[in-house]
N, C-alpha and C positions, 0 to 999 in steps of 0.2 A: 363261751365265743367258739371253741377250737369246733364245736355241734356247729353253730350255723355255717362257719367255712366249710363243713362241709358236705353240707347242703347245698349248698350254695353252688360247690361243684360238681356236685349231679344235676341239681336243676342245671346249668349251663351246659354240661356235656349231654343231657338230655339234646338240651336245643341245637348244639353244634351236631351231631348226630344225623338231624333231621333238617339240616341247611344241604340244599340241592347241586354243591359241589364238597369238595376236600377244600380246599381251598378257602372258601365260607366256613367250612365249619372249625378249622383253623383259627381265621382270624374273627368268627365270631369268641371261640372260646379261649383265645387272646386279652380283645378287649373288654369282654364282659365280667373275665373268672381271671383270670392270671393278674391283669393290672392293677384293677379295682381291688379284689383280696390281698395282692401284698402290699397295695398300700396300707388299706385299712388293715392287714398285723404288722405294718413296720408301727402307722400310730401307735397301736394299743399295746405296743411292747415298750414306749418309750420311757415308763414311769416304771418297770424293770430295768432297761437299763442302765437307767439313772440314778438307781437306786444299789445296783452291782457295781457302776462306778464310784460310789460312796464310800462302797463295806471296801473294795479296794484300795482306796486310798487311807479310809479310815486303818486297816491294817498294817497297810504299809508307812504309816506314819507311828500308832504301837511298833513295830518292830527296829524303828529306827532310835525310838524313846529308848527299847529294852537296851538295843544295844551299845546307846549311848551309857545307859547304867550300867554297864558289865565294865565298859572301860575306865568307867569312875571309881 
């Protein structure tokens, strides 16, 4: 996935360089690269964020159980 993102940044960067003005190049880069790629990367990372959250909750639950067992 990362190589696709890098390739897309390269393509859109070249598109932005060929625009007639600096403002048009910046707008092209923002609307064709930064916003769509940011959205795509956010959606693609959803599973990893959920797994990390689940693992943290499980670790907290296990730590609480160990603390409770140590008190008894």
